[in-house]
C-alpha positions as CSV (number, residue, x, y, z in Angstrom):
1,M,52.3,19.7,-94.0
2,I,51.1,20.6,-90.6
3,K,48.4,17.4,-90.8
4,E,51.0,14.5,-92.3
5,T,52.8,15.9,-88.8
6,T,50.8,15.3,-86.6
7,E,49.4,12.2,-87.8
8,I,53.0,11.2,-87.8
9,Q,52.9,11.9,-83.7
10,F,49.3,10.4,-83.7
11,C,50.9,7.3,-84.0
12,S,54.2,7.6,-82.5
13,R,52.7,7.5,-79.7
14,F,49.8,4.7,-80.5
15,L,52.0,2.8,-80.8
16,V,54.6,3.6,-78.2
17,S,51.6,3.1,-75.7
18,F,50.9,-0.1,-77.8
19,V,54.3,-1.2,-77.3
20,A,54.3,0.0,-73.5
21,L,50.9,-2.1,-72.3
22,P,52.8,-5.0,-72.4
23,V,54.9,-3.1,-69.9
24,V,52.5,-2.1,-67.5
25,L,50.0,-5.1,-67.9
26,S,53.0,-7.3,-67.0
27,A,54.5,-4.6,-63.9
28,T,50.5,-5.1,-62.7
29,L,50.1,-8.8,-62.9
30,V,54.1,-9.1,-61.5
31,G,52.8,-6.1,-58.0
32,A,50.0,-8.2,-58.0
33,A,51.4,-11.4,-57.0
34,E,54.4,-9.5,-54.7
35,I,51.6,-8.4,-52.9
36,E,49.4,-11.7,-53.4
37,G,52.7,-13.6,-52.1
38,A,53.4,-11.7,-49.4
39,S,50.0,-12.4,-47.3
40,N,50.9,-16.3,-48.4
41,D,53.4,-16.2,-46.4
42,L,52.0,-13.8,-43.6
43,V,49.4,-16.6,-43.2
44,E,51.3,-18.9,-43.2
45,R,53.4,-17.8,-40.7
46,G,50.5,-17.0,-38.8
47,E,49.5,-20.7,-38.7
48,Y,52.7,-21.5,-36.8
49,V,51.5,-18.9,-34.2
50,A,49.1,-20.8,-33.3
51,R,49.9,-23.7,-33.3
52,A,52.8,-22.4,-31.4
53,A,50.1,-20.4,-29.1
54,G,48.8,-23.9,-28.5
55,C,45.3,-22.0,-30.3
56,M,43.6,-25.4,-31.6
57,S,44.1,-26.7,-28.3
58,C,41.8,-25.5,-26.3
59,H,39.4,-24.3,-29.3
60,Q,39.9,-27.5,-31.6
61,E,41.4,-27.7,-35.1
62,D,38.2,-26.3,-37.2
63,L,38.4,-23.4,-34.0
64,S,34.9,-23.4,-33.0
65,G,35.7,-23.5,-29.3
66,G,34.2,-25.9,-26.5
67,Y,36.6,-27.1,-24.3
68,Q,36.3,-27.0,-21.0
69,V,37.8,-26.3,-18.6
70,E,37.0,-27.0,-14.7
71,T,37.3,-24.6,-11.6
72,P,36.3,-24.1,-8.1
73,M,33.6,-20.8,-9.8
74,G,32.1,-23.3,-12.6
75,T,32.4,-23.7,-15.7
76,I,34.9,-21.8,-18.1
77,V,34.3,-22.9,-22.2
78,S,36.0,-21.9,-24.7
79,S,34.4,-19.5,-27.4
80,N,34.3,-20.2,-30.8
81,I,36.8,-17.7,-32.0
82,S,36.8,-18.4,-36.7
83,P,35.6,-16.1,-38.7
84,S,32.2,-16.4,-38.5
85,D,30.9,-13.2,-38.1
86,Q,28.0,-13.5,-35.8
87,Y,29.2,-16.4,-33.6
88,G,33.3,-16.1,-33.9
89,I,35.8,-13.3,-34.7
90,G,34.5,-12.4,-38.3
91,G,34.6,-9.1,-37.8
92,Y,37.3,-8.4,-35.3
93,S,40.1,-5.7,-36.4
94,R,43.9,-7.1,-36.0
95,D,44.3,-4.0,-32.6
96,D,40.3,-6.1,-31.9
97,L,42.9,-9.0,-31.6
98,E,45.0,-8.0,-29.4
99,R,43.3,-6.3,-27.5
100,V,42.3,-9.3,-26.0
101,L,45.5,-11.5,-26.5
102,R,47.2,-8.4,-24.3
103,R,44.2,-7.1,-21.7
104,G,41.4,-9.9,-22.3
105,V,38.9,-6.7,-23.8
106,A,36.9,-8.1,-26.3
107,P,34.8,-5.9,-28.2
108,N,31.2,-7.2,-26.6
109,R,33.0,-8.7,-23.4
110,R,35.6,-9.2,-21.1
111,L,36.7,-12.3,-20.8
112,Y,37.8,-14.8,-18.2
113,P,42.3,-15.2,-17.3
114,A,41.6,-18.8,-18.3
115,M,42.3,-16.9,-21.6
116,P,46.1,-17.3,-20.7
117,Y,46.1,-13.0,-21.9
118,F,48.3,-12.5,-18.3
119,S,50.9,-15.1,-20.9
120,Y,50.3,-13.8,-24.6
121,R,50.8,-9.9,-23.2
122,G,54.5,-10.3,-24.0
123,M,53.7,-11.7,-28.3
124,T,55.6,-9.6,-30.2
125,D,53.8,-7.0,-32.8
126,P,54.9,-8.9,-35.9
127,D,53.8,-12.2,-34.6
128,I,50.2,-10.3,-33.3
129,D,49.6,-9.2,-37.1
130,A,50.3,-12.5,-38.9
131,L,48.0,-14.6,-36.0
132,H,44.8,-12.2,-37.5
133,A,45.7,-12.8,-41.1
134,W,45.7,-16.2,-40.9
135,L,42.5,-16.5,-38.0
136,Q,41.2,-14.6,-40.7
137,D,41.6,-16.7,-43.3
138,Q,39.6,-19.6,-42.0
139,V,36.9,-21.9,-42.3
140,P,33.3,-19.4,-40.7
141,I,32.2,-22.0,-38.5
142,D,28.9,-20.4,-38.7
143,Q,27.3,-21.9,-34.5
144,P,28.0,-21.7,-31.4
145,P,30.2,-24.7,-29.2
146,E,27.1,-26.3,-27.3
147,D,27.7,-25.6,-24.3
148,E,28.6,-21.9,-22.2
149,T,30.4,-20.6,-19.3
150,D,28.4,-20.6,-16.4
151,L,29.5,-19.2,-13.2
152,P,27.7,-18.2,-9.6
153,F,27.3,-14.9,-9.6
154,P,29.1,-12.5,-8.5
155,F,31.8,-14.4,-10.8
156,N,29.3,-14.3,-14.2
157,I,29.5,-10.4,-14.1
158,R,32.4,-9.8,-16.6
159,T,32.9,-6.3,-15.5
160,G,34.8,-7.8,-12.0
161,V,38.0,-9.4,-13.9
162,M,39.0,-5.9,-14.5
163,A,39.9,-5.5,-10.5
164,W,42.2,-9.0,-11.5
165,N,43.6,-7.1,-14.2
166,W,44.1,-4.7,-12.2
167,L,45.3,-6.1,-9.9
168,Y,47.9,-8.9,-11.5
169,L,47.6,-7.7,-15.1
170,D,51.8,-6.8,-14.9
171,D,54.0,-6.6,-17.5
172,R,56.6,-10.1,-16.8
173,E,60.2,-9.0,-16.8
174,L,61.7,-11.9,-17.5
175,P,66.3,-12.0,-17.1
176,P,67.4,-10.6,-20.5
177,A,69.9,-13.8,-22.4
178,D,73.2,-12.8,-25.0
179,D,72.2,-16.0,-26.5
180,P,69.5,-15.5,-28.7
181,V,68.1,-19.8,-28.2
182,L,67.6,-18.7,-24.5
183,S,65.6,-15.8,-25.7
184,R,63.8,-17.4,-27.6
185,G,62.7,-20.2,-25.3
186,A,62.1,-18.1,-23.2
187,Y,59.6,-16.6,-25.3
188,L,58.2,-19.7,-26.1
189,V,58.1,-20.7,-23.3
190,N,56.6,-17.5,-21.2
191,H,54.7,-16.0,-23.6
192,L,53.3,-18.2,-26.9
193,G,53.2,-21.7,-25.9
194,H,52.4,-20.0,-22.0
195,C,53.4,-23.2,-20.2
196,G,53.7,-21.5,-16.9
197,E,49.2,-21.3,-17.3
198,C,49.0,-25.0,-15.9
199,H,52.7,-25.2,-14.6
200,T,52.4,-22.9,-11.7
201,P,51.0,-23.5,-8.6
202,R,47.7,-20.0,-8.3
203,N,46.7,-17.8,-5.6
204,D,42.8,-17.6,-4.3
205,F,42.0,-15.3,-6.7
206,F,43.7,-17.5,-9.3
207,A,47.2,-15.2,-9.6
208,V,51.0,-17.3,-11.3
209,Q,52.6,-17.3,-8.4
210,E,55.3,-15.1,-9.6
211,D,57.5,-16.9,-6.9
212,R,57.0,-20.4,-7.6
213,Y,56.9,-20.3,-11.5
214,L,56.8,-23.5,-13.3
215,S,57.6,-25.8,-10.9
216,G,53.4,-27.4,-10.7
217,E,50.3,-27.0,-9.9
218,K,47.4,-29.1,-10.3
219,M,45.0,-28.0,-13.2
220,D,41.8,-29.7,-14.4
221,G,42.0,-32.9,-12.1
222,W,46.0,-33.1,-14.0
223,L,48.6,-33.3,-12.1
224,A,50.9,-30.6,-14.3
225,P,54.7,-31.2,-13.1
226,N,57.2,-29.1,-12.2
227,L,59.5,-27.7,-15.2
228,T,62.1,-26.4,-13.7
229,P,65.2,-28.4,-13.9
230,D,65.1,-29.8,-10.2
231,P,66.6,-33.8,-10.5
232,V,63.5,-35.2,-8.2
233,T,60.9,-33.1,-8.7
234,G,61.6,-32.2,-12.1
235,V,63.5,-32.3,-15.2
236,G,66.6,-31.9,-14.8
237,V,68.0,-35.3,-15.1
238,W,66.1,-34.9,-18.9
239,S,68.4,-34.8,-21.6
240,E,67.4,-32.3,-24.3
241,K,66.7,-34.5,-26.4
242,D,64.4,-36.1,-23.8
243,M,62.6,-32.9,-24.6
244,V,62.6,-32.1,-27.7
245,D,61.4,-35.9,-28.2
246,Y,58.6,-35.5,-25.5
247,L,56.9,-32.7,-27.4
248,R,57.9,-33.7,-30.7
249,T,55.7,-36.9,-30.2
250,G,54.5,-37.1,-26.6
251,F,57.1,-40.1,-25.3
252,S,60.5,-40.3,-24.9
253,G,63.0,-42.3,-23.5
254,N,60.8,-45.1,-23.0
255,V,60.1,-43.3,-19.4
256,V,57.5,-41.4,-20.2
257,Q,54.4,-40.8,-21.9
258,A,52.0,-37.8,-23.1
259,A,48.9,-38.4,-21.6
260,G,45.3,-35.7,-20.9
261,P,45.2,-31.6,-21.0
262,M,49.5,-32.5,-22.0
263,A,48.8,-34.6,-25.0
264,D,46.4,-32.0,-26.0
265,V,49.1,-29.3,-26.6
266,V,51.5,-32.1,-28.3
267,R,49.1,-32.8,-31.1
268,H,47.7,-29.2,-31.4
269,S,50.8,-27.6,-30.8
270,T,54.5,-29.1,-30.1
271,S,54.6,-31.3,-32.5
272,H,54.4,-28.8,-34.9
273,L,57.4,-27.0,-34.4
274,E,60.5,-26.5,-36.1
275,E,62.8,-28.8,-34.2
276,N,65.4,-25.6,-33.2
277,D,61.7,-24.5,-32.0
278,L,62.8,-27.5,-29.9
279,V,66.0,-26.9,-28.7
280,A,65.5,-24.0,-28.0
281,I,62.5,-24.5,-25.1
282,A,64.8,-27.6,-24.1
283,A,67.2,-25.5,-23.8
284,Y,65.6,-22.4,-21.4
285,L,64.1,-25.0,-19.1
286,R,67.8,-26.6,-18.7
287,S,68.3,-23.0,-17.6
288,I,65.9,-21.7,-15.2
289,P,66.7,-21.6,-11.3
290,A,65.5,-25.2,-10.1
291,L,62.5,-25.0,-7.6
292,T,61.2,-28.0,-5.4
293,G,57.4,-28.4,-7.0
294,G,55.5,-31.3,-4.9
295,V,57.5,-34.1,-2.7
296,Q,59.0,-36.6,-4.4
297,D,61.4,-38.9,-2.9
298,I,62.7,-40.3,-6.2
299,P,63.3,-38.7,-9.8
300,I,60.5,-38.3,-11.8
301,I,62.4,-41.0,-14.7
302,P,65.8,-42.1,-13.5
303,P,69.1,-40.5,-15.1
304,E,69.5,-42.1,-19.5
305,A,72.7,-44.3,-17.9
306,D,70.9,-45.4,-15.6
307,R,67.5,-46.7,-17.9
308,A,66.1,-50.5,-18.7
309,A,66.5,-51.2,-21.5
310,P,63.1,-52.5,-23.4
311,E,63.9,-56.0,-24.8
312,H,60.6,-57.2,-26.8
313,R,60.6,-60.4,-28.5
314,Y,58.7,-62.3,-30.8
315,N,55.6,-63.7,-29.1
316,Q,57.0,-63.5,-26.0
317,I,54.4,-61.5,-24.6
318,R,51.5,-64.9,-25.0
319,E,54.5,-67.2,-23.5
320,E,54.3,-65.0,-20.2
321,M,50.1,-64.6,-20.1
322,V,50.1,-68.4,-21.0
323,A,52.7,-69.5,-17.9
324,A,51.4,-67.3,-15.7
325,Q,48.1,-67.6,-16.0
326,S,48.8,-71.6,-15.3
327,R,50.0,-70.6,-11.7
328,T,48.0,-71.2,-8.8
329,D,49.5,-69.0,-6.4
330,L,48.6,-65.5,-7.9
331,S,47.8,-62.2,-5.3
332,E,44.3,-59.9,-6.5
333,P,46.8,-57.3,-7.8
334,E,48.6,-59.6,-10.0
335,R,45.6,-61.3,-11.7
336,L,44.0,-58.0,-11.7
337,Y,47.3,-56.9,-13.6
338,L,47.1,-60.0,-15.8
339,D,43.3,-59.4,-17.2
340,H,44.0,-55.7,-17.7
341,C,47.0,-55.3,-18.6
342,A,49.7,-58.0,-19.7
343,A,48.5,-58.6,-23.4
344,C,49.7,-55.2,-24.4
345,H,52.5,-54.0,-21.8
346,G,53.6,-57.2,-20.7
347,V,54.0,-59.5,-18.0
348,T,56.8,-58.5,-17.0
349,G,56.0,-54.7,-17.6
350,Q,58.7,-54.3,-21.1
351,G,55.7,-53.4,-23.5
352,Q,55.1,-52.8,-27.5
353,P,56.8,-50.1,-28.3
354,Q,58.4,-51.0,-31.6
355,A,54.3,-51.3,-31.7
356,F,53.6,-48.3,-29.2
357,Y,52.0,-49.4,-26.9
358,P,55.0,-48.3,-23.5
359,P,57.0,-49.7,-20.9
360,L,55.9,-49.5,-17.7
361,I,59.4,-50.2,-16.3
362,Q,60.7,-46.9,-14.2
363,N,57.3,-45.2,-16.3
364,A,57.5,-41.5,-14.8
365,A,53.7,-41.7,-14.5
366,L,54.3,-44.9,-11.6
367,R,57.2,-43.0,-10.1
368,R,55.5,-39.9,-9.0
369,T,54.7,-39.2,-5.3
370,D,51.3,-38.0,-6.6
371,P,49.7,-40.9,-8.2
372,T,46.8,-38.4,-9.5
373,N,48.2,-39.1,-13.8
374,L,48.4,-42.4,-12.6
375,L,44.9,-43.3,-11.4
376,Q,43.6,-40.5,-14.6
377,V,44.9,-43.4,-17.1
378,L,43.4,-46.6,-15.1
379,L,40.0,-44.7,-14.9
380,Y,39.2,-43.3,-17.8
381,G,42.0,-44.6,-21.0
382,A,44.1,-42.4,-23.4
383,Q,42.7,-41.5,-26.3
384,P,43.7,-43.7,-29.9
385,G,44.7,-40.7,-32.0
386,K,45.9,-38.0,-29.6
387,L,49.4,-38.9,-29.6
388,Y,50.9,-40.4,-33.6
389,R,50.1,-43.4,-33.5
390,A,49.5,-43.9,-30.3
391,P,46.3,-46.9,-29.7
392,G,43.3,-46.3,-27.5
393,M,43.9,-47.6,-23.9
394,P,40.3,-48.2,-21.6
395,G,39.8,-46.8,-18.9
396,F,38.7,-49.5,-16.1
397,A,36.6,-46.8,-14.1
398,D,32.6,-49.2,-15.2
399,E,35.1,-52.3,-15.0
400,L,36.4,-52.7,-12.1
401,S,36.0,-50.9,-8.1
402,A,37.9,-48.2,-6.4
403,E,39.4,-50.7,-4.2
404,Q,40.5,-52.8,-7.4
405,I,42.0,-49.1,-9.1
406,A,43.4,-48.8,-6.6
407,L,45.3,-52.4,-5.8
408,L,46.4,-52.0,-9.6
409,A,48.1,-48.4,-9.0
410,N,50.7,-50.5,-6.3
411,F,51.5,-53.3,-8.1
412,T,52.0,-51.4,-10.4
413,R,53.5,-48.9,-8.7
414,S,55.5,-51.7,-6.9
415,T,56.9,-53.6,-9.1
416,F,58.2,-51.4,-12.2
417,G,58.2,-47.8,-11.4
418,E,61.3,-48.8,-8.9
419,R,59.0,-47.4,-5.1
420,P,59.7,-49.4,-1.9
421,D,55.8,-49.4,-1.6
422,S,53.1,-47.4,-2.4
423,A,49.6,-46.4,-0.3
424,V,47.1,-45.7,-2.8
425,T,43.7,-46.0,-1.4
426,A,39.7,-46.5,-2.5
427,Q,39.1,-42.6,-1.3
428,D,42.7,-41.8,-3.6
429,V,40.9,-43.3,-6.0
430,N,37.2,-41.7,-5.0
431,L,38.9,-38.1,-4.9
432,V,40.3,-38.0,-9.1
433,I,36.3,-39.9,-10.3
434,A,34.6,-36.6,-7.7
435,P,37.2,-34.4,-7.1
436,E,36.5,-31.5,-4.0
437,E,36.7,-28.6,-5.2
438,E,35.8,-26.2,-2.8
439,M,36.5,-22.5,-3.6
440,P,39.0,-20.8,-2.2
441,A,37.6,-18.6,1.3
442,P,39.1,-15.2,-0.2
443,L,36.8,-16.3,-3.5
444,R,33.7,-17.6,-1.2
445,M,33.8,-14.1,1.0
446,L,34.1,-12.5,-2.2
447,Q,30.4,-14.0,-3.0
448,V,28.9,-13.8,0.2
449,A,29.6,-10.2,0.3
450,A,28.5,-9.2,-2.7
451,W,25.0,-11.3,-2.1
452,V,25.4,-9.4,1.2
453,G,25.0,-6.5,-1.0
454,V,22.6,-7.6,-3.4
455,A,20.0,-8.0,-0.3
456,G,21.2,-4.4,1.9
457,A,20.7,-2.4,-2.3
458,V,16.9,-4.1,-2.3
459,L,16.2,-3.4,0.8
460,V,17.2,0.4,0.7
461,L,15.2,0.4,-2.2
462,A,12.3,-0.6,-0.5
463,L,12.1,1.6,1.5
464,I,13.4,4.7,-0.7
465,V,9.8,2.3,-2.5
466,W,8.0,2.5,1.0
467,W,8.7,6.7,2.3
468,V,7.8,7.8,-1.4
469,T,4.5,5.7,-1.2
470,R,3.9,6.8,2.1
471,R,4.3,10.6,1.3
472,R,2.1,10.4,-1.5
473,R,-0.7,9.0,1.0
474,R,0.4,11.3,3.4
475,K,-0.1,14.4,0.6
476,T,-3.8,13.5,-0.4
477,A,-5.4,12.1,3.0
478,G,-4.5,16.3,3.5
479,G,-5.7,17.8,0.7
480,P,-9.2,20.9,0.0
481,R,-11.3,19.1,1.7
482,S,-14.7,20.6,-0.4
């Protein structure tokens, strides 16, 4: 009886276990799937954070690095941030990444503030979590960038960055915003998007001037314009649609196109953002105090109500080109324009918007008092593929002289840019070709002081060696005699 009872109990337990096993396995698999789903969501969120933070604009789509920033102190090269253990950040923990983003301190070195940790300092913990998950999920690039950061002494000693951080790495106090749209826009502009890093004037130590925040600056040979809502020098006449279209496509209202570093930002970053985030950025920029930035006598773009509506009909450019080239009274600037520009932009500057050849009529690049960005495009063109569907434009640096580039700039600015006059000179062109970027006086003095310090240390060391050697010789000379 006892034996039968035991056997029955064993069988019943076995049956219960057998029936329960699929349930346990199912629960385990569901739990694993939920974890994997959560992990996938975190990685996906991390990619969006990386786009909003502009990581690929400087570190390339594959995160291999190599983007070069020219400064008066030398060339700073972006590093490999792929999950390569040897050449990238494969060994970085989440906390390592946080220290990089908020303090500019990597496990093996300090970073120069060309890496915008001054702005990233305000990133939220969830965004850092997601970014770390995405970065570690990418394909490792097991090679270093072709070039490396090359700064002269003493700026090549990275521990010196500690002094810069001590002076300037403060938490930025953002104005409170009860509106969630403005709050999100402030976060994207001031932290993730780090717009102020390029669009804000810097002092002699390359620190952002907070009282001139977003009022414009020249950076890496390009003019990063005023982003405050000043109606003449800034974006005061830009509508929300103008801003959203520009950030999404690089084109806006047939009057402005992204070029140079900003085209990279659009391609790698803002064109990937959701509509509500683009709207938040536009809303925030339109809400901040207006500052006058630079010298400007007419609005960068005309108000929407005053804009021309370029029309391009089939075969129009060919007909106008034949008529224009048959003229015998063409001036040299007109001939330069017909030979190098009119085939794409039209004899009358109406462009071909359907084919993404922008109109020149009322174009922002032609309306600016500062011709830097126009000269950059005339000299070096625009690479195809940077903006969606946008064709490339050849540069004329190897084809036209500085005098001819100046004539072409003056003709287009006064003919299509609604400028009453234009006085670009060959010297202006040459300054874009070979900028005279002098190291600011305080940094030069610091460099001289460092070399004087080295020379003084060498002299002191030499005196110590001389003194020790002299004492030893005296002891030897004064020793016991046989």
